[in-house]
N, C-alpha and C positions, 0 to 999 in steps of 0.2 A: 430568403423568400423564394418559394417555388412558384415562379411566374406561370408555368404551364398549368399547375393545379389551380391557381387563382383564376386564370382565364376560363378554365374548364368549369369552374363552379358557377360562373355567370354573375351578372349584376345583382346586387342585393342591397340591404340596408346600409352596408358598410363598404360597398365596392361599386365603382362607376367606370365605364369605358368611354373614352373620347378619342376620336381620330385626330383631333388637333386641339391646340390650346386657344380658347376664346372666352368671351364673357360667360358662356354657359358653364365653363370649367370653374370660374370663380363662384357662380351660383351653387355648384355642387360643393365647393369648399365651405361655403357658408352653411349649407344644409347639413353637412357632416359635423361642423363645429357646433351646430345647435342641437345635434342628436347624440350620437355615440362615437363620433369620430369616424374616419374612413380613409379609403385609398382610391385615388383616381389614376387609372392607367391611360396615359396618352400615347396614341399610336395603335389603339385597338378599337375595332368597330363594335357597334351595338350587338352584333351577332357573334362576337368573340373572335373575329378574324384579325390577325396581326397585320396591320397596314404599315406600321412604322412611322416615325416622325424624324425630321431633320433637326439635329441638335448641334449648334455651334458653340464656340467658347463662352459666349455671353448669354446663351439661351436660358440656362437654368436660373441665373441671377435675375434676368429680365422677368421670367415667370414669377419668381418669388416676390419681386418688387411689385408686380402688378397685383398679385393676390393681397399682399400687405397694404398697398396703397388704395385699393378699391373696397376694402372691408373696414367696418367700424364695429368694435375695436379691430385693429389690424392683426390679421392672422400671420403666423410665421410657419410656413410649410416646410416639411423635409422632403427633398427631391433626390431620387436616385435614378440612374440610367442602367437599363438592362438590354441585352441583345438576345433576340429571339428570331429564329429563321433568317438570320443575316440582316435583321432590321432592328432599329433602336426603338425601345419603349421606355417612356419616363413614368416613374411611379411617384405620385405626389401624395404624401401622407399628411392628413389633417387630424390634429388631436381635438377631442371634445373641449370646448372652451368652458372655463369654470363659471363665468358670469355671463348669462345669456339674456337676450338673443344677440347674435352677430348679424350685421346687415350689409347689403351691397346697394349703394345709391338709395338708402332709406327703405329698402325692401328686405324682408326677412323670409327665410326659407327653412324648412325642416325636412328631414329624410323620412319617407314613408315607404316601406318595402324597397323597391328599386327605382323610386322616382323622387324628385324634389317638389315639395308642395309649398305654395305661398302661404304665409300666415296672416290671419286677420288681427285686428287690434286686441280682441279678447285673448287670443292665443299668445300674443306677444306679452301681454300683461301677466298671464298665468305662468309663462315660461320664466319671466324675470323673477316673479315671486318665488317660484320653485327653486331656481338656481341660487337665490340669496337666502334660502332656508325660511322664508316667510310664507304666510298664507293669508288670504283675504280676511278670514274670520277673526284674525288677531289684530285687526285695525279697529280703532274706536268707531263706534256706531254714530253716524252723523246725527246730531240733534238730540241724542239720548243722554239721560242722566242716570245716576244710581237708583233713582226713584222707580225706574222701570223694572228693577229686579225684585224678586221675591226672595229675601234672604233666608227664609225658612227652607226653601228648596235648596239653597246652597248648603245649609247645615245638613240637610238630609244626604246630599252628595258626599260631604266630608265624612259623615258617619259610615256610609257604604264603602267609600274608598279605604277607610281605616280598617273596617271589619273584614273586607276582602283581601287586605294586605297589599293593595295596589299602590297606596300612598302611606307614608309614615306620619300622618297628621296626628298631632297631640290633641288631647281632649280640650285644652284651653283654647286651641285655635278655632274650635267650633263656636266660641263666643265672639269671635271677630272674623266673620266670613269674608268681609271685604278685603281684609289683609291677605287671606288665603288666595283670593282671586288676583290680587296684585302680584303675589309671588309667582302665580301661574301665568302672569301676563294676560289675564282675562279682564283685568281692569287696568287701563293705561291713563296716567295723568288724571286720575279721578273720574274717568269716563268708562262705561262698560264697552267691551268689544262686541262685535257682531256675535261671536261665539257665546259670550256670557248672556247676551240678550235672548238668543235663540234657545239656550239651554235652561235659563232660570227666569224667564219673563213671568209676570204676574198672571194669575188665572184669567182665562178668557181674552188674553192680549194677543194680538197678531203683531209680533215685533217687526216683521218684515213682510210686506204684502204678499210676496210670492212664496214665502216659507210656510206652506200649508200642504196637506195631503187631500186630494180630491178623490173620493171613492164612489164607484158606481156599480150597481148590479144591473146587467143588461139581459133582456129576454132575447133580443137579437142585436144586430149591429147598430140599430138606431133607437130601439125602444128601451128606455131606462125605467126600471121598476123600483129602484131605491137609489138615493143620491145623498151624499153627505160631504161637507167641507169641514175638515178637521183642523182646528187652530190650536193655540196654546204652545207650551214648551215642547221641545223635541221629544222629551221623555213621554209627555202626555200624548203626543201625536202617534208614537209607536204603539202605545197600549190601546188607544182608541181605534187605530187602524186595524189592529188585530181583532178587536171586538166586532168591527164591521165584517171582517172576513168570516169569523165564526157565525155571525148572524146570517150570512148570505151564502154559505156553503153547507153541504150535507154531511151528516155524520151517522154512522151506523155502529151498533154495539155488537162485539164479537165475544162469544164465550170461550175463554182460554183455559179453563180449569182453575184459574186463580179466584180469590174471593170477590174481586171486582171485575166487571166486564171491561174489555178494552175498547176504547173509542177509535174508530177508523174514519178519518175525514177524507173528503174528495182529494185534498192535497195535504201532505204532512205540514201541520201548523208550524213546526220548528223551522222547516225550510222556507215557508212564506215569511215568517218573522225575520229570518236572516236576510231575505231579500228586502224587506221594508227597512231594516236597520242599515243595510248597505246603502240604500237610496238616501236615507236621512243623513248618513255620515258622509257620503262621498259625492252628493249631487253638487252641481255648480249653482250656488245661491245668487250669483250675479245675473243668471238667466231669468227673464220675467215669465216663468212658467211654474206650475205646481207639480209636485209628485202626483202620479196617478196610479190608482189601483182599479183595474177593470175586471169584473167578474162576469163571465159568460157561462152558458150552460156546460160548455166543454173545456173551458180554459180560464186561467187566472193570470193577469199580466200586471207586473209592477214596473212602472216606467219612471225614470228620473231625468231631469234636465241636465244637459251637458254630457259629452261623451267621456271616454276614459281620460284620466289625467295625461298630460303630454309626456311622451316617453314610454307609455305603457300601451301595448298592443293586445288584441284579443288572444293571440297565441301566448303572450306572457302570462295571462291569467291562469293557464292550466299547467304551469311549471313554476318551480321556485323562482321568485323575482324580488328585487329590492322594493321595499314599501315606498309608494309614492302617494302621500296623503294630500289631497286637495284642501281639506279643512282640518288643520292640525289641532286647533283648539277644541273643536267638537270631538274629534277622534280621541283625544287624550282623556276627556271627561267620560265619554261612553266606555272607554277601556277601563278607567278607574272604577266605574260603577258596575263593571262586569257585564255590561250589555254587549260589548264587543269582547270576545274571549281572546282573540289573537289577531293582530292585523294581518291581512292577506289570506285569511283562512276561510272567508265567507263562501267562495265558489265551491271549494271542496266540501264544506259542511252541507250546503244545499244538495249537492250530488249524493252525499252519503245518506242524508235523511230520506231522499226519494228512493234510493236503493233499498234501505231498510224497510220502507213502506211497500216495496214491491212494485213501484211505478217507474216509468221512464224519468231520467233526469231532466232538469229544466233546460230550456233553450236560452242562450245568452246572445244578445244582439246589440250592436250599435245602430240604433234606429232613431234619428233626430234627437239623440240623447243616448240613454242606455236602458235596455229593458230585459226583464227576466220573465219567461213564459213557462207556466206550469200547465200541463195538459192532463186530462183524466186518463185513467188506464185504458189503453187500446189493445194491448196484447192479451185479451181474454179470449175464451174459446169461441164466443159468438163472433167476435171481430175476425179472428183467424179463419174461421170456417167461411166467413164472407169473402175472404181473399182467395178461396179455392184450395186451401191447404188440405191435405189428407189427414187421417187420424194419426198416422205416425209423426207427421211433421208438427201437428198441434201438440202431441205429447212431448215432443222434443223442445218446442218453444216454452212450454210450461215448466219443463225440467230446467232449462237455462235460466228462466226467471227466478227460480229458487236457488240454483247452484252457481249461476254466474257464467258457466261455459259448458261445452260438451265436445267430446272427441268422436271420431267415426266409430271407434270400438264401443264407446258408451251408447251411441245411437243404436248400434246393432243389438246391444244387450237389452235396452229398455223397450225397444220396438220389436224385438224378436225377428230380425230381418237379416238379409245377407249384406256383405260388404258392398256389393255392386249397387243394391237398392239404396243403402245408406248414403253412398257417395252421390248418387243421382238426387236423392231428396235434399241432401245438404247443399249441393250445388244450386238447386232451385231456390232454396231459402236465401242463399247469398245473392242470386240474381234478382230476387224480389226485394232486396234491401232489408230483410228481416234479420238475417245473420251477417256478421262480419267474420271473415276468415282470419285467424291469427296464426302466423307462421306459413311456411311453404308446404308443399305436399309432402306427406310422409307421416311418421309416427308422432311427430311433434305438433301436428296441425290440430288446432282447436277452433271452436266457433262460439261467438258471444252475440248478444243482441246488438243490432246496429243502432245508429243514431237517427233512424228514420221513424217518424210516427205516422199516424193514419192520414195526415194531411200532406206528408211528403216533405215536411220542413226538417232541415238538418238539425240534429240535437248535438251541440258541441260537446266533445268528450270531456 
């Protein structure tokens, strides 16, 4: 262990500094055990200054016993002592606990960035289900019977899953759809699970009061000009929500030289559909709120109740990460029906669809739940001229929209200008948050469109 490098890196999701051992140290141990594990350095201040700590013959055993005795289930820490700048520093290593949550005096904590956060009852329940491999939607639906299910919808799913090669269902299994649901643990002890009811409920049935999509077309922030509450099975909700989007967004037809004209919508329908599917698949169905689709003149918002699943951060969404499915039963069926192509790929697909359409990527936010915001094209010539850009800069922005990036040399060539002028123009585009510089100064430097839109909201990469 390189103590110097650890201290230099600063506190994080897996590293905590403490000047002394106390109850807050045990809270950090609990938070680490409930998240990804971590290391507590005792004898280091919050600012990374080594203050040292007195360690006697029985000190380490005493600390270990206090952590084990005050936590439930009892944690067994690994403790080592290091010397730095002539002072002693204790490193308390806490492993991630397999069955969560761990508590101290009945309270549970989890690690978020570089701090410990108390957990509410809903988070505690979700963490326990997640750590045991269970999910809420695979529990029997209270008060419901198999009469609530449309078995023809189950048969349709069986056929699709077989045809798409996602499940090896035999043709004879189609004649006994309930048995298939039992094998998939979507029917338990003769009762439908929440997943089965939400996916295969009879027409016009609202299986769970909050499991609907509320769609609205707004003229402004308060004036609604079209409003619809979509019920039925999750399959039906996805399709009907997309019908509402097509009805309430604009489309133009572009001649491409092909026999058929190309449809160009305000927002790429594939990207919006992916956002709706993600909302239906991953929302927290225990929250008493609806999925919302709000369409304004200049943006479209898909909002779903419940934030990201525990253990998943916004940063994790944009890099390879382990799949954390909140609703495993629903996710499995949507995958089998090829509505979900690949778990964990939704964010990238939305970004790619927007890029192909030549518009800025969507904004992803945890906002009293989770929302995806699509905004209309703003980097057009009229908008750019309104920002005060000169003709060279406008030409460069339009070039980057098509090509993805530009170098100083390319700027000089397409704008027929000098190196000095190109450098000045590019620096101005970076200062106004239109371009982002990639790389340091020199031949390797390139520029791409930044994540800022006309309203100044950051567009997550």
